[in-house]
C-alpha positions in Angstrom: 103.5 96.6 81.1 106.8 98.3 81.7 108.9 101.3 80.6 111.6 101.0 77.9 113.8 103.7 76.5 115.7 104.3 73.2 118.7 106.6 72.9 119.2 108.9 70.0 122.1 111.3 69.3 121.1 114.5 67.7 123.3 117.6 67.2 125.8 116.2 69.6 123.2 115.7 72.4 122.0 112.4 73.7 118.2 112.1 73.9 116.5 109.3 75.8 112.9 108.7 74.7 110.6 106.5 76.8 107.7 104.3 75.8 105.3 102.1 77.6 105.5 98.5 76.3 103.9 95.2 76.9 105.1 91.7 76.0 103.1 89.8 73.4 103.6 86.3 72.2 103.7 86.0 68.4 104.0 82.3 67.4 107.1 81.1 69.3 108.6 84.5 69.9 107.8 87.1 72.5 107.9 90.7 71.2 107.5 94.0 73.0 104.5 96.0 71.6 104.4 99.7 72.2 101.3 100.9 74.1 102.3 104.6 74.3 105.1 106.9 73.3 106.0 109.0 76.3 108.8 111.1 75.0 111.7 112.4 77.2 110.8 111.9 80.9 112.6 113.0 84.0 112.6 110.7 87.1 109.2 112.1 88.3 107.7 111.5 84.9 109.0 107.9 84.8 107.4 107.3 88.3 104.1 108.7 87.0 104.2 106.5 83.9 104.9 103.4 86.0 101.9 104.4 88.3 99.7 104.7 85.2 100.8 101.3 84.0 100.0 99.8 87.4 96.6 101.5 87.4 95.8 100.2 83.9 96.6 96.6 84.6 95.7 96.7 88.3 97.4 94.6 91.0 97.8 90.9 90.4 94.8 89.3 91.9 96.4 86.1 93.2 100.1 87.1 93.4 100.4 85.8 97.0 99.2 82.4 95.9 102.6 81.4 94.4 104.8 83.7 96.5 106.3 81.7 99.3 109.3 84.0 99.9 111.8 81.8 98.1 112.6 84.0 95.0 116.2 83.0 94.6 115.7 79.2 94.7 116.7 77.4 91.5 115.4 74.0 90.4 117.1 72.0 87.6 114.7 71.1 84.8 115.1 68.5 82.1 114.0 70.5 79.0 113.6 67.3 76.9 110.9 66.2 79.3 108.9 69.4 79.2 105.9 69.6 76.9 102.9 71.9 76.5 99.4 70.3 76.6 96.1 71.9 76.1 97.4 75.4 76.0 95.0 78.3 75.9 95.4 81.9 75.1 94.4 84.2 77.9 96.7 87.2 77.7 94.4 89.2 75.4 91.3 88.6 77.5 93.3 89.4 80.7 94.6 92.7 79.2 91.0 93.6 78.0 89.5 93.0 81.5 92.5 94.8 83.2 91.9 97.8 81.0 88.1 97.5 81.7 88.8 97.7 85.4 91.7 100.2 85.2 89.7 102.8 83.2 86.8 102.6 85.8 84.3 101.2 83.4 83.5 98.2 85.7 82.5 100.6 88.5 80.5 102.7 86.1 78.5 99.8 84.8 77.9 98.5 88.3 76.4 101.8 89.2 74.4 102.3 86.0 73.3 98.7 85.4 71.9 97.4 88.7 71.5 93.6 89.2 68.1 92.1 88.8 66.9 88.5 88.6 69.2 87.6 85.7 71.8 84.8 86.1 74.6 87.0 84.8 74.6 90.6 85.8 74.4 93.3 83.0 77.7 94.8 84.1 79.5 91.4 83.6 77.8 90.9 80.3 79.0 94.4 79.1 82.5 93.5 80.1 82.3 90.1 78.2 81.0 91.8 75.1 83.6 94.5 75.1 86.5 92.1 75.8 85.2 89.8 73.0 85.0 92.6 70.5 88.5 93.8 71.5 90.1 90.4 71.3 88.2 88.9 68.3 86.0 91.4 66.5 82.9 89.6 65.3 79.1 89.5 65.8 77.2 88.9 69.0 76.1 85.5 67.6 79.7 84.5 67.2 80.4 85.6 70.8 77.4 83.6 72.1 78.4 80.5 70.2 82.2 80.5 70.6 83.0 82.3 73.8 
């Protein structure tokens, strides 16, 4: 998620309206989907909005895995030789779980639903059920069979 602004001229004044957006793939295109309209923000308000976005999506869990310090290294790629195989969608599930953690529901379920002898803890099961309903609203039977 990131901040994007639009500029409007009204009565000779320039107004800059901010919104929190996320990138979503629709078919072959990537579009920016508005998460929240934030209105006119000063510099402090923009910093608070960015902090809110970081809190909602959390920190990348394995960002250091691919970061070797060479950010400006370019590599030539033959585009005709590139193909996509066995692609899977994961962005919606990732966003659902990031929102689950960012809103504090994961910690709440850990406290309220203690682990017992079950193979999958109740707090994880609650997260799976909520993410499945958010990403693909359907019955619990569909979730059990297809997820």
